[in-house]
C-alpha atoms as an extended CHARMM CRD file, in Angstrom:
* protein
*
        75  EXT
         1         1  MET       CA             11.8870000000       11.0510000000        1.0290000000  PROA      1               0.0000000000
         2         2  ASN       CA              8.8380000000        8.8680000000        1.4400000000  PROA      2               0.0000000000
         3         3  LEU       CA              7.7080000000        7.3930000000       -1.8850000000  PROA      3               0.0000000000
         4         4  PRO       CA              4.1700000000        6.4320000000       -0.7860000000  PROA      4               0.0000000000
         5         5  ALA       CA              3.5690000000       10.0040000000        0.4460000000  PROA      5               0.0000000000
         6         6  ILE       CA              4.8630000000       11.4560000000       -2.8270000000  PROA      6               0.0000000000
         7         7  VAL       CA              2.6640000000        9.0980000000       -4.8700000000  PROA      7               0.0000000000
         8         8  ALA       CA             -0.3730000000       10.0190000000       -2.7370000000  PROA      8               0.0000000000
         9         9  LEU       CA              0.2090000000       13.7180000000       -3.4250000000  PROA      9               0.0000000000
        10        10  LEU       CA              0.6960000000       12.9920000000       -7.1070000000  PROA      10              0.0000000000
        11        11  ASN       CA             -2.5280000000       10.9510000000       -7.2470000000  PROA      11              0.0000000000
        12        12  TYR       CA             -4.4790000000       13.7490000000       -5.5790000000  PROA      12              0.0000000000
        13        13  ARG       CA             -3.2810000000       16.2500000000       -8.1720000000  PROA      13              0.0000000000
        14        14  LYS       CA             -3.8770000000       13.8550000000      -11.0750000000  PROA      14              0.0000000000
        15        15  SER       CA             -7.4540000000       13.4280000000       -9.8840000000  PROA      15              0.0000000000
        16        16  ARG       CA             -8.0030000000       17.1830000000       -9.7430000000  PROA      16              0.0000000000
        17        17  ILE       CA             -6.6010000000       17.6630000000      -13.2410000000  PROA      17              0.0000000000
        18        18  LEU       CA             -8.7370000000       14.8500000000      -14.6240000000  PROA      18              0.0000000000
        19        19  ARG       CA            -11.9240000000       16.1650000000      -12.9810000000  PROA      19              0.0000000000
        20        20  MET       CA            -11.3830000000       19.5860000000      -14.5490000000  PROA      20              0.0000000000
        21        21  ALA       CA            -10.6140000000       18.0750000000      -17.9380000000  PROA      21              0.0000000000
        22        22  GLU       CA            -13.6880000000       15.8480000000      -17.7880000000  PROA      22              0.0000000000
        23        23  ALA       CA            -15.8680000000       18.8900000000      -17.1490000000  PROA      23              0.0000000000
        24        24  ALA       CA            -14.2730000000       20.8930000000      -19.9550000000  PROA      24              0.0000000000
        25        25  LEU       CA            -13.6430000000       18.4120000000      -22.7690000000  PROA      25              0.0000000000
        26        26  PRO       CA            -15.8990000000       16.3290000000      -25.0000000000  PROA      26              0.0000000000
        27        27  GLU       CA            -15.8460000000       12.6510000000      -24.0090000000  PROA      27              0.0000000000
        28        28  THR       CA            -13.5250000000       11.4590000000      -26.7910000000  PROA      28              0.0000000000
        29        29  GLN       CA            -10.9960000000       14.2180000000      -26.1070000000  PROA      29              0.0000000000
        30        30  PHE       CA            -11.2070000000       13.5690000000      -22.3780000000  PROA      30              0.0000000000
        31        31  ARG       CA            -10.4650000000        9.8520000000      -22.8540000000  PROA      31              0.0000000000
        32        32  ALA       CA             -7.3780000000       10.7140000000      -24.9070000000  PROA      32              0.0000000000
        33        33  PHE       CA             -6.2530000000       13.3220000000      -22.3690000000  PROA      33              0.0000000000
        34        34  ARG       CA             -6.8480000000       10.9350000000      -19.4590000000  PROA      34              0.0000000000
        35        35  GLY       CA             -4.7190000000        8.3020000000      -21.1650000000  PROA      35              0.0000000000
        36        36  LEU       CA             -1.9090000000       10.7940000000      -21.6850000000  PROA      36              0.0000000000
        37        37  VAL       CA             -1.9960000000       12.0370000000      -18.0810000000  PROA      37              0.0000000000
        38        38  LEU       CA             -2.0070000000        8.5150000000      -16.6680000000  PROA      38              0.0000000000
        39        39  ASP       CA              0.7710000000        7.3640000000      -19.0260000000  PROA      39              0.0000000000
        40        40  GLU       CA              3.0090000000       10.3150000000      -18.1620000000  PROA      40              0.0000000000
        41        41  PHE       CA              2.3180000000       10.6550000000      -14.4350000000  PROA      41              0.0000000000
        42        42  GLY       CA              1.1430000000        7.1470000000      -13.5030000000  PROA      42              0.0000000000
        43        43  ARG       CA              2.8140000000        3.8100000000      -12.8170000000  PROA      43              0.0000000000
        44        44  GLU       CA              4.4370000000        3.6380000000      -16.2460000000  PROA      44              0.0000000000
        45        45  GLY       CA              5.7030000000        7.2290000000      -16.2080000000  PROA      45              0.0000000000
        46        46  LEU       CA              6.6640000000        9.5440000000      -13.3790000000  PROA      46              0.0000000000
        47        47  GLU       CA              5.8480000000        7.0530000000      -10.6230000000  PROA      47              0.0000000000
        48        48  ARG       CA              8.2780000000        4.5370000000      -12.1400000000  PROA      48              0.0000000000
        49        49  ASP       CA             10.9170000000        7.2560000000      -12.5110000000  PROA      49              0.0000000000
        50        50  LEU       CA             10.4800000000        8.2640000000       -8.8670000000  PROA      50              0.0000000000
        51        51  GLU       CA             10.8040000000        4.6450000000       -7.7380000000  PROA      51              0.0000000000
        52        52  ARG       CA             14.0220000000        4.3020000000       -9.7340000000  PROA      52              0.0000000000
        53        53  LEU       CA             15.4540000000        7.5470000000       -8.3360000000  PROA      53              0.0000000000
        54        54  MET       CA             14.5740000000        6.5500000000       -4.7780000000  PROA      54              0.0000000000
        55        55  ALA       CA             16.2120000000        3.1370000000       -5.2330000000  PROA      55              0.0000000000
        56        56  GLU       CA             19.3540000000        4.7600000000       -6.6490000000  PROA      56              0.0000000000
        57        57  ARG       CA             19.4880000000        7.2040000000       -3.7720000000  PROA      57              0.0000000000
        58        58  GLU       CA             19.0940000000        4.4260000000       -1.2000000000  PROA      58              0.0000000000
        59        59  GLN       CA             21.9440000000        2.4890000000       -2.8280000000  PROA      59              0.0000000000
        60        60  GLY       CA             24.1840000000        5.5500000000       -2.7430000000  PROA      60              0.0000000000
        61        61  ASN       CA             24.2260000000        5.8850000000       -6.5360000000  PROA      61              0.0000000000
        62        62  GLY       CA             22.1550000000        9.0660000000       -6.6350000000  PROA      62              0.0000000000
        63        63  PRO       CA             23.1380000000       12.2200000000       -8.4370000000  PROA      63              0.0000000000
        64        64  GLY       CA             24.5160000000       13.8900000000       -5.3070000000  PROA      64              0.0000000000
        65        65  ARG       CA             24.1830000000       17.6160000000       -4.8120000000  PROA      65              0.0000000000
        66        66  PRO       CA             22.1240000000       19.6130000000       -7.2810000000  PROA      66              0.0000000000
        67        67  ILE       CA             24.0470000000       21.6100000000       -9.8560000000  PROA      67              0.0000000000
        68        68  ARG       CA             23.4860000000       25.3150000000       -9.4210000000  PROA      68              0.0000000000
        69        69  ALA       CA             23.5800000000       27.8470000000      -12.2290000000  PROA      69              0.0000000000
        70        70  LYS       CA             26.5790000000       30.1660000000      -12.3110000000  PROA      70              0.0000000000
        71        71  GLU       CA             26.0750000000       33.8500000000      -11.7510000000  PROA      71              0.0000000000
        72        72  GLY       CA             25.5920000000       35.7260000000      -14.9810000000  PROA      72              0.0000000000
        73        73  GLY       CA             23.8720000000       32.8790000000      -16.7910000000  PROA      73              0.0000000000
        74        74  ALA       CA             25.0340000000       29.8100000000      -18.6390000000  PROA      74              0.0000000000
        75        75  PRO       CA             28.5920000000       29.6430000000      -20.0050000000  PROA      75              0.0000000000
């Protein structure tokens, strides 16, 4: 995985979401929404989580293989 490429894709999508919200929401609601989006998906949210996961994976402390659901649903 390439963290800068992932962050670039994330930034592109954040920008699209924020442009649509700016067109649709009153200014005060847009400012609140923008703050939420940037908090959750920006440097203090998802980006930080991705950096941590990438560092863990590089150190060999990652979660390993994904857990797959059993046939027939959850136990």
